N, C-alpha and C positions, 0 to 999 in steps of 0.2 A: 903263726897266725894261720886267721884261714881264708882262702879266696875273700868269702863275705867283707872279715871284718878290716881284708887290705883295698876296696872295693870303698867300704867307710869310708875309709879314712879318706881315699883321694877321692872322691868323691866332695867331703867334708873341707879338702884343703886348697876346694877350687879357687881361684882368684880374680880377679874384675884382665887379668893380664888373660889366663885363659878363654876366657868366655869371648871378648877382643878378639882374637888369636881365631877359637871356632871362627867365629861371627867372617873375618877375611877368609880361612879356608870354602867353606860356602859359598857366599856371595865368588869368590875366583874362580868353583869348580862351575858356579849354574850363569857366572861366562862365560865359561867354556860353553855349556850345556844349552846355555836358553833356552829349557824346559819350562823351570820357573816353579819349578818341583824344590828351590832350594835358594831362592830368592826366601820367604817369609821365614822360616827358621834357620837364615844367615841370620836376616834385621833383627830379630829378636834375638839371637845370642848378639848378638849387638849396643844393643840395648840396655842386655841386664848385666855385658862387661859395664855400662857407660855408667847406672843405676849402680851396681857394686864400687864404685868408685866413688859417689856419691857418697853413700850408708853403704859400709863395710866393717860393717854391721851384719847387712843379707847377701849372707854365701848359707853354703851346704847342704842341706835341701832346699831351704828357698830357694835357694837360687835356679835349683834345677824344678824344680815348680812355678814357679815364675815361665820357668822356657817355657818348658811345658805348654801352661796357660799361651806363655806372646802366641808360639807357633805358632798352634795347632787354630784362636782367632783369628789370625792376621791371615792366616791360605783362609778356613772358611768367608771370610766378610770380602777377603778379596776374588775368590772363586764367584759369589755371588752379587759381590760388584754390575755392571756393563762394563769395567775395564774388564777387570778375568775371564770375560767371558768370549771363545772363536771366535770369533765372528763371519757372519755367516758369506757364502763363497760362491762367484758368477758360478761358480765353475762346478755344477750340478753331479759328474759325472769322477771328482779332485779323488782318488785311492779308489776306483773303479773300471778304473779304466779299461777289463774288454766291453764293459756296455759301449764300450763310444767307437768297437766291432756288431753294434744288430744293426743289423737289416745293406750292409755291405756286401757283396758279392765282390768272388776269389773260387778260385779254378782249383781242381783237386789237385793236390800234390801227385799221385797216385791214385789209386783200385785201394776201396771200400772194403774189407772185410772184414764181418760178424757187424759192420754197422760204425767201425772205428777206422782212422785213417788222416790226414791231413788234406789242411785247407791254405794258400799262398796264396795270405795276404798283404799285399804292399811290398818288401822285399828279406817276409815271415815268415817263415812254414812254422806255419800254429796244429799243435796235435790237435782234433778232432771227431764229432762219434756224427752218426744222422739222428736226426732225431723227424722227419721226416720223409715218405719218399724213396723213391725205391736206390741199391743204392749207386754212390757215384766211382766210374772208372773216370785215371788219369785224365782232366781234361778236361772236368765238365766245369760248369758251373756251377755255383754252392751261393746259398746264399747263407750267413749266420743270423738264427733267427735267441737266441742267448749265449750263455756258460758256463762254463759250471767249476770253477777256478781256474786255473787258465786250460783251461779241455774251453772246446766253440762245439753251441748245438749247431749243426747246419744243419739243409735238405736242396733239395735240387732241385734246382730253375730249369722250367722248358728254354729248348733251345727258341732263342726267334730270332 
């Protein structure tokens, strides 16, 4: 027997218990991951299992087709509903940590060479590149003007 004929036999032999087990497994993974990616396919699998218990003739390709339609349709409806949208947050720089350093002042950790060096902010040493101004020496005051990934862009601040 070829792989495809064995696969077809397996898919045609899916019972309601297979669908209920698949739904339970998908929902268990969803509970563990809390991503909402497997919620609707899990519910769709449970629904197909219940329908197959009520209507035993619903088997094989029809149950697989019904599962696919239910999972995709439920996911689309959920994502477009007000409940499925990610609520806006009051933290405008959430997941943009480097933006919290814009305008902050720190001290050059050492002499900058070729426009590259480090800045001390709070208790952390950050890689930095000089955006404008004269190349700072260790201990000079710097101000953060931007970020490129995890590298801060700085400028020298005149001593006051």
